[in-house]
C-alpha positions, 0 to 999 in steps of 0.5 A: 490483523497485526497485534497492537504490540507489533504495531507500537513496536514498529512505531517505536522503532521508526521514531527512535531513529529520528535522532540519527536524522539530526545530523542531516538537519545540521547541514542547511542543505538537508531537511528531515521529517517524520510522521505518525498516523492512526487509520480506521482501515489501511487501504493501499491502492483501493484494497484493504491490507488490514482486513478492514481493521484500524492500524497505526503507521509511521514514517521518516524522510530526509530531503536535499535541496538538490531534489534527492529524497529517501525514507522509510514507512511502516504500517500494520497489515493483516495475516488474513491476506498477507500470510505470515506478515503483520507489518509492511515496511517500505523503503524508497528513494528518488529525486524530484524538482520543477522545470525551470520553464514553468515553476508549477510544473514538477517531475519525480523519479524514484524506486520503492521496495515493499517488505513484509517480514515473515510473509510468504505464500509458502505459509499458505497450506492451501497451495500445498493441497492445490499446487504443491508447496511453492518454491517462492512466493515472498511478498517483497515487491520493488517498483520504479516510478515516474511522475509529473505534477502541475500545481495541485494535480499530479500523475504517476506510473509505477512499474514492477521490477519483481514479481507482484506481491508473490504472484508467480507460476509456483503460486498458481499464476500463468506466468511471471508478474514482472512488468505489472503497471499501476497508474494514478492521478491525484488532486489536492485542491486547497479550499478557501477555508483555512487548512481544508483540502479537497482530495481526489484520486483515480488509479488503475492496476494492470497485472501482467499475468492471471491466476491459472483457471484450474489452479484452485478447486472450488468447494466441490473439488471441481476446477476453480470458479474464482475470477482469475483476473486481478486488474481493477480501478480504484478511487478516493474522494474526501477532505483533509484538515490541518490544525493545531492542538494548543501549541502542538503543531502539525496535526491533520485529519481526513475522511475519505470515500475509498474503494475499487472495482472487480469484486469478482476477484477481490471479494472471492479468491483475492478476499479470502482469509489465507490464514484460516483453516477451511471449514467442512465445505472447504470454504475459508472466511472472506471479505470484500477487500475492495468495498467502497467505504469511509476511511478516517485518518488522524496524523501528526507531522513530527 
């Protein structure tokens, strides 16, 4: 879990950039916004990246009337999963809009890069024992995305241009993970009660390679018995509520049931603590990172 100092330093750094966006706001064609959140667990596509611990998140966005947008977003993450990293920083840009023939039918095209400063599989000593020290293994990942929306429904596809979060031959995989695909369908249905929205999500991750079946020995030193296919489905269902606190606007809170399939991978190898030393039996601490559980969020648009 990232230290509180790291998390609040991230938030301070992001929010301190907000005055720079005021220049963009002066031009009527531009708008700028920022956000700050506290989450009980950082689930990304159905997988906990905060080792089932709370963290803070913050973001900044600019948008143009032409449909262009760009932004930066950050969150605390756990070194137990992303070795050497305590922060995720996303930088993204793209264009969105509506088709003139149907006002409720929209589209989006974009690119996003996920950065994990200091994070790399090179810092996982277990790889040196099993495969030799990897030459690559940085978690930095870049994706293209394209989506369609209609009213409160949307769907998007993400295509990985880089290796998928450091998964490559040097880190125990049977090939490159470029070309991995994530698909998702989302719903944000406004309920008849003021400020309430019903949230639904279904996703599928298709990684273009698998772990080498003999890449990692089990506790007895025999060829690995871990599941080698990381592909999974994930889901999210819940409610969000927008509200004000006195004259302070832009608040929202949510409660969601989240989780993912394929416990065989995400509860064994994928759920191992890569930041802790193995015990006498060669075992490391594990958690089911795809457990179905309740997630709570509190956010403020600034």
